[in-house]
N, C-alpha and C positions, 0 to 999 in steps of 0.2 A: 451386550459386549457387541465391538465396533471390529467392524470390517478393515485390515488394514491394504494399503494401495501399494502396486507394485511400480509405482513411476521412481524414477531416479536421478540421484543431481549429480551425477561424476560430472557432469561439465564442468562441475564446482571447478573439483580437483585439474582438470586439463588448464584453466586459466592460471590457477596457482601453481602447476609444474613449471608452466613458461613464464611467470614473474613472483616467485616467490616473494620479493623484500618488495611486492610492487605497494601504492596506495591501498590503503582501505576504499571500500565502494560501502560508505555506510547508510545507502537512499537509491530511490530511482534516479537513475543516469549518471549516479556519484558522484564523488566529496562538493563537487561543485550545482549540482541538477542541470548539466551541460552535455554530457555523453560523452567528455573529451578523456582520456587515461595521459596522462602527465607525467608519468615514469620514464627513465631510459631506459634502453637493451633491452624493451621487445623485441620480439622474433617478428621477422616480415611471413616467415612458411612456416608451418605446420612440418617437421622433420615425415620422410615416409614411414604412414602405417599410422602416424598420426604422431600425440604425445602420449607419453606413459600415464596410465591413469593411476593413479593414488590412492581414492577411494572409492566406495559407492555407497549409496543410502539409499532404502527406501522409503519414502512418503507417498500421504496422499495424493489425491488429484489439487489440482490450481491453477491459477493465472498469476499468481504474485511470482516475483523475482527473490531471489536473496538477496540480502544487504553482509557484506563481513567488515565489520572493525574490532580489533582488541585481541584479534588470534580469535574471534569464533564468525561462526553462518549460521544467518538468522532467517527465516523462512515460514512461511504460512502455508498452511494444505488442509484440506478437507477428507472425512472420513464418515462414512455411510450409517447408519443404523444399521445392527444386524439384521440379515433378511430382508432391505430395503432393498430397491431395484431404484436404479438409477433415472435418468429423466432419458425419453425414449423422444417426444416429439420435443425442441429443444423450446416452442415456444409456449406449453401448456406450462402455466404454473402451478399445479398444485403443490400441495406441501412434498418434500421430501426432509425425511429425519434423518437428524447425523451431527455431526459436531465442527468445529472448524478449531484449530490447532494451533499453538505458537509453540517452534522449535529451535534452537538452541543448539548449536552441532561445534565440534572441537574443531577448526579449519584446519588443523594438523592431520588430522586421521578418521575425523567427521563423530568421533563417538556423541553423542547427545549424555550435554551436562547438565539440561532442566527442556521442559515441556511445559506448555500450558495449555487444557483443553478447555470449552464452554459449548453446553450444547446452542444448535442453532439451528432451526428448522429452515431451510431454502425453500424460496415462491416465487427463483428468477429465471429469468431466460436461459442457457447453458449453464445448468445447476455444477456444476465440477468442483467449482471450490474458492477461494478467495482471488481479490483481482491485483489490490494495492502491495506494493512491497513495504516491508518493514525500513522503519528511519532510525536509524539510531545515532544517540546523542550525549555527552559527556556520563556515560553509564547507565543511561535510560535506553527502553527500546519501544517505538511507540509502532501502532499495530492497526487496521483495519480493515476488518472484514467486509463481506459480501454483502448480508444484513444489514450493516450501521454499525457494528460493534466499534469501540472505538478504545484503546488499552492505550495503557504506559504501563511497562514491568521493570523490576531493577535488573537491569539486563547480565550483575554477575549471578543470583540466584532464580531469577525468575516470577520476585514478588512480584503480584498485581499493587502498583500503586494507586494507580486514578484509573475510572472508566466512565464512558458516558454514553449510551445507546439512542444513536439519532433517530429512529423512529418513536420510541417512548419520549423522549426531553421535548423535540420537536414535530408530535403529531403528525410524521410524514410516510408515507408508502415506500416501500421501498422502488428504488426504477429499475425498467425492465431486464435492467444486466447487470442489476446491481450496486453498490455502491463501490466506483471503482478510480474516484483522481486521487489521487498518491500525497497526503498530507504534504504541506511544506511548514517548514522551521526557517525562523525569523525571530531573532535573539531569544524572547524568553516566553512567543505566539508559536504555537500550535495551529496554524489554518488551514482548515476543510470544507470540502464542501457538502454540504447538511441538502437545502432542497426547505422549500414550503414559502410561507408570509415576511420576509423579512428578517430569516435565516438561513439564506443562500450558501452566502460563505460565513465562516465562523471560527474566532480567535479563543482557542486556549488557553492556558496559562500553563506552560509546558510541567512545573512542579507540582501543581494542584488541579490540572482537570477545570479547575475555574474559569466561565466565561467570561471573556475580554470584551467582545465585541460584537456584534453580527451587522451585518448587511446584506442588500440584495433581496428582491422576491422574485418567484420563478415558480412558474407551474411543475417545472422539472428542471434538479440541478444538471443533468449531463453528467460528460463521465472525462472532462477534459483537468487535470492537474493543475492548481493556483501555481505561478511562475510569479517573480519578482525583475524586474528591470530596471534602470535608470533611463529616464529620458526627459527633454527637457529640464534638467538639474532637479527630476523630483524621483523620487525609487517609487517605482511604482508596482501596487498588485495587480496582473491583469488574471481575471477571469471574463470564461467563454462558455459561457451557456448555451443555451437550444434556442432565447432570447435576441441574443446578442453579446457586446464582446465590451468590459467593462473594465473602467482602471481606476483604483481605489489608494487609499493611503493606507498603507499596513501596517502604520501605528494605530489607525482610528477607526476603519473603516469606512472613514469619508467617502462619500464617490467622487471621483476627478470629471469624468465624462464616460461616454455607452454611446453606442454605436448601436442600434438597433437593428438585427437582421434574423431573419429564422431560418433551423434549422431542420430537414426532418427526420423524423422517427428520434429525434433526439440525440439524434448523432453528433453530439462535439465530444471528440476525440483528443490524445494530447499530440 
């Protein structure tokens, strides 16, 4: 048995209450991955007493943000094994048993449509739950757990399409604060930070999970999500690792340039 968390995602309802017909928010930082809302008619101030709460749902712990697409809300959380205590000292990396879970809720009322749970013992600092926000595209949902479990689900029914275990496939340890870099979708490629020799950055075919290319070698991958910008007439995949800043060809993984500089405690962050 697993203990149910008491955390709530009522804040989702607050957003939808003010922008009921707004754009979907299908990934970290929104539709264009830039943190910008492009709807019209957004209120500048909440009414006195705050906006009306439409619904509340209790979920487990975690640091993952919600993704909203096609009338559904996608979220990942963490449930402890029954009788298991949480982490007292956040830097004690002793094993903590539990599951990670992917939830699909109906946007209109919070009703659960489907969920997927998988066994996931933690050995990370601040072991509260997943870090990366789900990514939704063309009916598929991509999630990355704190221990490196990458999944692709059918967004309609929750059926698992494919999965990759970073630790098993690339023979790498979990970073101190878990796998945290939100995956990036570029055309038919899902680009992720994994780690290790030659596999710090890996591109997967979004439909099958097949590895398309891998690049860079680092002791630790860090926690900064990959981003794509256009500069000097080229689309550049920018990856900031604890060992420096890198520019890659997003289509092939070819390294365009890098600027090496160290980061204390591997703290590369968004």
